[in-house]
Structures are given as structure tokens and as C-alpha cells.
C-alpha positions as CSV (number, residue, x, y, z in Angstrom):
1,X,-52.9,42.6,-34.0
2,X,-55.5,43.3,-36.7
3,X,-55.9,40.6,-39.3
4,X,-56.6,41.8,-42.8
5,X,-56.4,45.4,-41.6
6,X,-58.1,48.2,-43.4
7,X,-56.1,51.0,-41.8
8,X,-54.8,52.9,-44.9
9,X,-55.6,51.0,-48.1
10,X,-55.2,54.1,-50.2
11,X,-51.5,54.3,-49.3
12,X,-50.6,50.7,-50.2
13,X,-49.4,50.0,-53.7
14,X,-52.2,49.5,-56.2
15,X,-53.7,46.1,-55.8
16,X,-52.0,45.2,-52.6
17,X,-54.1,43.9,-49.7
18,X,-52.9,43.9,-46.0
19,X,-52.3,40.5,-44.5
20,X,-51.9,41.9,-41.0
21,X,-51.1,45.1,-39.3
22,X,-50.1,46.4,-35.9
23,X,-49.9,49.8,-34.2
24,X,-46.3,50.9,-33.8
25,X,-44.3,54.1,-33.3
26,X,-41.2,54.7,-35.4
27,X,-38.3,55.9,-33.3
28,X,-35.7,57.9,-35.2
29,X,-33.5,61.0,-35.1
30,X,-36.7,63.2,-35.5
31,X,-38.3,61.6,-32.5
32,X,-41.4,59.3,-32.2
33,X,-43.8,59.0,-35.1
34,X,-47.1,57.2,-34.5
35,X,-48.3,54.9,-37.2
36,X,-49.0,51.3,-38.3
37,X,-46.8,48.5,-39.6
38,X,-48.6,46.7,-42.4
39,X,-47.6,43.4,-44.0
40,X,-48.7,42.7,-47.6
41,X,-47.7,39.8,-49.9
42,X,-44.9,42.0,-51.5
43,X,-44.0,44.7,-49.0
44,X,-43.8,45.8,-45.4
45,X,-45.1,49.3,-44.8
46,X,-44.8,51.8,-42.0
47,X,-47.7,54.3,-42.5
48,X,-47.2,57.5,-40.5
49,X,-50.4,58.7,-38.9
50,X,-49.2,62.3,-38.8
51,X,-48.6,62.7,-42.5
52,X,-51.2,61.2,-44.8
53,X,-49.3,62.1,-48.0
54,X,-47.1,59.1,-47.6
55,X,-43.9,61.1,-47.7
56,X,-42.9,59.9,-44.2
57,X,-43.9,56.3,-44.7
58,X,-41.4,53.4,-44.9
59,X,-41.8,50.9,-47.8
60,X,-39.7,47.7,-47.6
61,X,-39.9,45.4,-50.6
62,X,-39.6,41.7,-49.6
63,X,-36.6,41.4,-52.0
64,X,-34.7,44.1,-50.1
65,X,-35.6,42.7,-46.6
66,X,-32.7,41.5,-44.6
67,X,-34.1,40.7,-41.2
68,X,-36.1,41.5,-38.1
69,X,-35.5,41.3,-34.4
70,X,-37.9,41.8,-31.5
71,X,-36.7,42.8,-28.0
72,X,-38.6,44.0,-24.9
73,X,-40.3,43.2,-21.7
74,X,-43.9,41.9,-21.1
75,X,-45.5,45.1,-22.4
76,X,-43.2,47.5,-24.4
77,X,-41.1,46.1,-27.1
78,X,-39.1,47.1,-30.1
79,X,-39.0,45.7,-33.6
80,X,-35.8,46.4,-35.6
81,X,-36.3,45.9,-39.4
82,X,-33.3,45.9,-41.7
83,X,-33.4,46.2,-45.5
84,X,-30.8,47.2,-48.2
85,X,-28.3,48.1,-45.5
86,X,-30.8,50.4,-43.8
87,X,-32.8,49.9,-40.7
88,X,-35.5,51.4,-38.6
89,X,-36.7,50.7,-35.0
90,X,-40.4,50.5,-34.2
91,X,-41.9,50.4,-30.7
92,X,-45.2,48.9,-29.6
93,X,-46.8,46.0,-27.7
94,X,-44.2,43.2,-27.4
95,X,-46.6,40.4,-28.0
96,X,-48.1,42.1,-31.1
97,X,-44.7,42.9,-32.5
98,X,-43.6,39.3,-32.1
99,X,-46.8,38.1,-33.8
100,X,-46.1,40.6,-36.7
101,X,-42.5,39.4,-37.0
102,X,-43.8,35.8,-37.1
103,X,-46.2,36.8,-39.9
104,X,-43.2,38.3,-41.8
105,X,-41.2,35.1,-41.3
106,X,-44.2,33.0,-42.5
107,X,-44.7,35.2,-45.6
108,X,-41.0,35.2,-46.6
109,X,-40.3,31.5,-45.7
110,X,-43.5,29.6,-46.5
């Protein structure tokens, strides 16, 4: 987990600063997409490493966020994020994904 990450500041909404970020792969019908999950005070982002234009990124406003669940073993885990009746699954280090989920919970339920 990288605190106050600097991974892709140009792809965050203007004025937003990362609280924390974690390496994760998005798993979907198109396969596996390497990237980073970034938590800011207003949004959760998945920034796709393969496409720097932002067209393949996920942007989840906190007001649309419905929940998160982490599952996995000691090394490889999944984080399921749900928002506005949509959802995506991300895979990464289980401990880092749990820490990221805890940061989301702390941000949304201070």
C-alpha cells in the first residue's frame, strides 16, 4: 500500500489528492487489466496502466458507492466494489486490498 500515492495525478479530477493507492488488476469480460486503485476524498478510481487516456478507467463517486468485499487467501485476493447497481472485481495482494477497503470504510464512515 502506498500512502499519498503519486501514481497518476493527471488522471484524477482537478484538485483531488490521493489518500492511498494499491496495485490491482481489474478482471472483466475483456480479461485482466493491470492498474491501480486510488482512493481520494471524493472518489475511488481504477486507473488502467494500459490506456493512459482514461477511457478504460473506473471512477466511483462516494455518493454512488454501495459496498466492498475482500476475499482470498494469504497472498492473492479479490476486492469487489459495487456502485449504482454496477460492480467490478479487482485482484491483488490480499493484505493490501484489505487495507485499501479499510481506508474506504474510514473515509466514508469517519
